[in-house]
C-alpha positions in Angstrom: -15.9 16.5 -21.5 -13.5 13.9 -22.7 -13.9 10.6 -22.8 -12.6 8.9 -19.8 -10.3 5.7 -20.6 -10.5 2.3 -19.0 -8.1 0.4 -18.2 -9.0 -3.2 -17.9 -5.8 -5.1 -17.9 -5.6 -9.6 -19.1 -2.7 -11.6 -17.3 -1.3 -14.9 -18.8 1.2 -16.5 -17.3 4.8 -14.3 -16.9 7.4 -15.8 -19.6 11.1 -16.2 -17.8 12.3 -13.4 -19.5 10.1 -11.5 -17.2 12.0 -12.7 -14.1 15.1 -10.5 -15.6 15.6 -7.1 -15.9 16.5 -3.8 -14.3 13.4 -2.9 -12.8 13.7 -6.7 -10.5 17.2 -5.6 -9.8 16.8 -2.1 -8.8 13.4 -3.5 -6.5 15.2 -5.6 -4.3 18.7 -4.3 -3.9 18.0 -1.9 -1.0 20.7 0.6 0.2 22.3 -0.7 4.1 25.6 -0.8 5.1 26.1 -4.8 6.3 23.7 -7.5 4.4 21.8 -8.3 7.7 20.1 -5.0 7.6 18.6 -5.8 4.5 16.5 -8.3 6.2 13.9 -5.5 7.8 13.5 -3.7 5.0 10.6 -3.2 1.9 9.3 -1.0 -0.2 6.2 1.6 -0.4 4.5 2.5 -3.7 3.9 5.5 -4.4 0.3 6.6 -4.4 -1.1 3.3 -3.9 0.0 3.1 -0.7 -1.5 6.6 -0.1 -5.2 5.4 -1.0 -7.6 4.5 1.8 -8.1 1.4 0.2 -8.0 -1.0 3.3 -10.5 1.6 5.4 -13.7 -0.3 6.1 -12.9 -3.2 9.7 -14.5 -6.2 9.0 -16.8 -4.9 12.6 -18.4 -1.7 10.5 -18.4 -4.3 6.9 -20.7 -6.4 9.6 -23.0 -3.1 10.4 -23.2 -2.1 6.7 -24.2 -5.8 5.3 -27.9 -6.8 4.0 -30.0 -9.3 5.2 -28.5 -11.2 2.1 -24.9 -10.6 3.1 -24.3 -8.0 0.5 -22.4 -4.7 0.9 -22.9 -1.6 -1.0 -20.4 0.3 -3.6 -17.8 2.1 -1.5 -16.8 5.0 -2.4 -13.5 7.3 -1.0 -12.2 10.8 -2.2 -8.5 11.8 -1.3 -6.3 14.5 -2.2 -2.9 13.1 -3.4 -0.1 15.2 -4.9 -2.8 18.3 -5.3 -4.6 15.6 -7.7 -8.1 14.5 -6.7 -8.9 10.6 -6.6 -11.8 9.1 -6.2 -12.2 5.4 -5.5 -14.7 3.3 -5.7 -14.5 -0.4 -4.2 -16.8 -3.2 -5.7 -16.9 -5.7 -2.5 -15.8 -9.5 -3.6 -18.4 -11.9 -3.0 -17.1 -15.1 -1.8 -19.0 -18.7 -1.9 -18.3 -19.3 1.1 -20.1 -21.0 4.3 -22.8 -17.5 4.4 -22.2 -16.2 0.6 -21.1 -12.9 2.2 -19.7 -10.1 0.2 -17.0 -8.4 2.0 -14.8 -5.8 1.0 -10.8 -5.7 1.6 -9.7 -4.6 4.9 -6.8 -4.9 7.8 -6.3 -8.3 7.3 -5.6 -7.8 3.2 -3.5 -4.9 3.6 -1.5 -7.4 5.7 -1.5 -10.3 2.8 -0.5 -8.0 0.4 2.4 -6.1 2.4 3.7 -9.4 2.8 3.1 -10.5 -0.6 5.3 -7.2 -1.9 8.3 -8.5 0.5 7.7 -11.4 -0.9 8.5 -10.2 -4.6 11.8 -8.5 -2.8 12.8 -12.3 -2.4 15.2 -13.6 -5.6 13.7 -14.6 -8.5 10.3 -14.4 -6.9 9.2 -11.4 -8.7 8.8 -11.1 -12.3 8.1 -7.6 -14.2 6.8 -7.5 -18.0 7.8 -4.5 -19.8 6.2 -5.6 -23.0 2.5 -6.0 -21.1 3.3 -3.6 -18.4 2.8 -6.3 -15.1 4.6 -7.1 -12.2 3.9 -9.7 -10.0 5.1 -12.6 -7.4 5.3 -16.4 -7.4 5.0 -17.6 -3.7 3.4 -20.5 -2.2 0.9 -20.4 0.8 3.3 -21.6 3.1 5.8 -18.9 2.5 3.3 -16.6 2.7 1.6 -18.0 5.8 5.2 -18.1 7.6 6.0 -14.5 6.2 3.3 -13.0 8.4 4.2 -15.5 11.1 7.5 -13.8 10.9 6.1 -10.8 11.4 3.6 -10.9 13.9 0.4 -11.9 12.2 -0.3 -15.6 12.4 -3.1 -17.2 9.8 -4.4 -20.4 9.3 -4.3 -21.6 5.5 -8.1 -20.8 5.6 -7.5 -17.2 6.1 -4.9 -16.6 3.8 -6.8 -18.1 1.3 -10.2 -16.2 2.2 -7.7 -12.9 1.9 -6.7 -13.4 -1.6 -10.3 -14.5 -2.7 -11.2 -11.1 -1.2 -8.4 -8.9 -2.8 -8.4 -10.7 -6.4 -12.7 -10.9 -5.5 -12.7 -7.0 -4.8 -12.5 -4.6 -7.7 -11.2 -0.6 -6.8 -12.1 1.9 -9.8 -9.7 5.3 -9.6 -11.0 8.4 -11.3 -9.0 11.1 -11.3 -9.8 14.8 -13.2 -6.6 16.7 -13.8 -5.3 19.3 -16.6 -4.9 16.3 -18.7 -8.8 15.3 -18.7 -10.2 12.4 -16.7 -9.0 9.3 -16.5 -10.3 5.7 -14.7 -8.7 2.3 -14.3 -11.0 -0.1 -12.8 -8.8 -3.2 -11.8 -8.9 -6.1 -9.5 -6.8 -5.3 -5.9 -4.4 -8.4 -6.9 -5.6 -10.9 -9.7 -4.2 -14.4 -9.3 -3.8 -16.6 -11.7 -1.2 -19.7 -12.8 -3.2 -22.7 -10.4 -5.8 -25.1 -10.6 -8.6 -24.5 -7.3 -7.5 -27.6 -5.8 -4.2 -27.6 -5.7 -4.2 -24.1 -4.0 -6.8 -25.2 -2.0 -4.8 -29.3 -1.1 -1.6 -28.5 -1.6 0.2 -25.2 0.8 3.2 -25.7 -1.2 1.7 -25.2 -4.9 3.1 -22.2 -6.6 0.5 -19.3 -7.0 0.3 -16.4 -9.1 0.1 -12.8 -8.1 0.0 -9.7 -10.3 -0.5 -6.7 -8.7 -2.4 -3.5 -9.3 -1.2 -1.4 -12.3 0.1 1.4 -9.7 2.3 -1.0 -8.1 3.9 -1.8 -11.6 3.9 1.8 -13.2 5.9 2.4 -9.8 8.9 -0.5 -10.8 8.7 0.8 -13.8 9.8 4.5 -12.9 11.5 3.4 -9.7 8.2 5.7 -7.6 9.1 3.3 -4.8 10.7 3.9 -1.4 12.5 2.0 1.0 11.4 1.7 4.7 11.2 -0.6 7.4 8.6 -3.3 6.6 9.2 -5.3 9.8 8.4 -2.2 12.2 5.6 -1.1 10.0 3.9 -4.8 10.3 4.4 -4.7 13.7 2.6 -1.9 14.6 -1.2 -2.5 16.3 -3.8 -0.8 14.1 -4.2 -0.8 10.4 -4.4 3.6 10.6 -1.1 3.0 12.3 1.1 1.2 9.6 -0.6 3.1 6.9 0.5 6.3 9.1 3.9 4.9 9.4 3.9 4.2 5.7 2.7 7.9 4.7 5.6 9.0 6.6 8.6 6.4 5.9 7.3 8.2 2.2 6.6 11.6 2.2 8.5 13.4 4.4 12.1 13.2 2.7 13.0 16.4 4.1 13.1 15.3 7.1 15.6 16.5 9.3 16.3 17.4 13.1 15.8 21.1 12.7 12.7 20.3 10.0 9.6 19.2 12.3 6.4 17.4 10.6 3.0 19.2 11.2 0.4 16.6 10.9 -3.5 17.1 10.6 -6.3 15.5 12.9 -8.8 16.3 9.9 -6.7 15.3 7.2 -5.5 12.4 8.1 -8.9 11.2 8.9 -10.1 11.8 5.3 -6.9 11.0 3.2 -6.7 7.5 5.9 -11.0 6.9 5.5 -10.3 6.0 8.8 -10.9 8.2 12.4 -14.6 8.6 11.7 -15.4 8.5 15.5 -18.9 8.6 16.9 -17.3 10.4 20.1 -14.6 12.9 18.5 -12.7 12.3 21.3 -12.5 8.6 21.0 -11.2 9.5 17.4 -8.3 12.3 19.1 -7.0 9.4 21.4 -6.7 7.1 19.2 -4.4 9.2 16.8 -2.6 10.5 19.9 -2.2 7.0 21.5 -0.4 6.2 18.1 2.1 9.2 18.3 3.1 8.0 21.6 3.9 4.8 20.1 5.6 6.5 17.2 7.8 7.8 19.7 8.5 4.6 22.0 9.6 3.3 18.3 11.9 6.2 17.5 10.1 7.6 14.9 9.2 10.4 16.5 11.8 12.5 19.4 8.3 14.5 20.5 5.0 15.5 19.5 3.3 18.3 20.8 -0.5 19.9 20.0 -0.1 23.1 18.7 -3.3 23.9 17.6 -6.7 23.4 18.4 -9.8 24.5 15.5 -12.9 25.3 16.5 -16.7 25.1 14.7 -19.8 25.7 15.8 -20.5 25.8 20.1 -16.3 25.5 20.1 -16.7 22.0 19.1 -13.4 21.2 18.1 -13.1 20.6 14.3 -9.6 20.1 13.6 -5.9 20.1 15.9 -2.8 20.2 14.4 0.0 18.8 15.5 3.7 18.9 15.0 6.3 16.3 15.3 10.1 15.9 15.6 11.2 13.2 13.7 13.8 11.1 16.1 17.1 10.6 14.3 16.5 6.8 13.7 13.8 8.0 11.4 15.5 10.6 9.5 19.0 8.3 9.1 15.7 6.0 7.3 14.8 9.1 5.0 18.1 9.6 3.4 19.3 6.1 3.3 15.8 5.8 1.4 16.4 9.3 -0.3 19.8 8.2 -1.7 18.1 4.9 -3.1 15.9 5.8 -4.9 18.3 8.6 -7.2 20.8 5.9 -7.0 18.0 4.0 -9.3 16.4 6.8 -11.2 20.5 7.3 -11.9 21.0 3.7 -13.1 17.8 3.4 -15.0 18.6 6.6 -16.4 21.8 4.9 -17.5 20.3 1.8 -18.8 17.7 3.3 -21.2 20.8 6.2 -22.8 22.8 2.8 -23.2 20.4 0.8 -25.0 18.7 4.1 -27.2 15.2 4.0 -25.6 13.7 6.7 -24.3 12.1 7.1 -21.0 8.6 9.2 -20.0 7.6 10.9 -16.9 6.0 9.9 -14.0 3.3 10.8 -13.6 1.4 9.5 -11.0 -1.7 8.0 -11.8 -1.5 4.0 -14.2 -2.8 4.9 -18.0 
């Protein structure tokens, strides 16, 4: 077997030139008819947003902790684009009043999404093509304001805690395919460029967050799609937000005549959620999300077309057929055109400069 390659990034302060490149311009440019339509939009990232990395709730974590406040290494397996991935999450051990360990969960997912939205603002996103790093500059006040605007008010202490959990947790991603075995071990995000005193006492001090290498790779190759970030952020559950991004990213052929087939078992396995003691509770939870998607015009209708049963007539899977709403179809078509246009612009840049561009492989190594 081929020896796995381990990727571990070293971070330095972004240079001035890192804030000026074609990749940033494309990342921040959305396809809209009017400027006001840009406000609710952001980018969903290929593979990175599909991974079940925020799947353990705080309630579940409380049940898993040892009496010393520790948590075990967490494993999740997922199939993406016909590749099998195993992810291992090492919890962050915080020096808080309890000295407890934390997995990144729904709160941290909201913070990361808000940071990626801030990265679409002018002069705040950077991308270093030489060191293959990208990220965002921000202040605690700006981050709290963005979260509040999206219906998630957080105190300074709560936001700092989420940032420390994100920067203290390692995520190891393993894949095995025809090219061999690959391993990447990174932080969810990395923080640098400020003192502890500044970050705790001055809400306007500038923070620097480096995104995961999968986000950088997506920015490099335009493997991201525009979507209605604001609508996603206002959904009540983390599972609903995860599924919304999945629909926005992967159902690129949505049309009034092409229903979307959804599997309860697949959603449970890929999201790492819906593991309930009573199977009916999981079914009810997912079907409530489908009803909500109808209410916000993602689906025009949803029907349960097949119950798959196992021993003792127990339901082991349910197949649904959803008809996309015209609003969702418009969003998908705009995202399709914007991505195609961006890839063409990037290709032309490489042709003009004489540089070569390699094909994205959905893997950071």
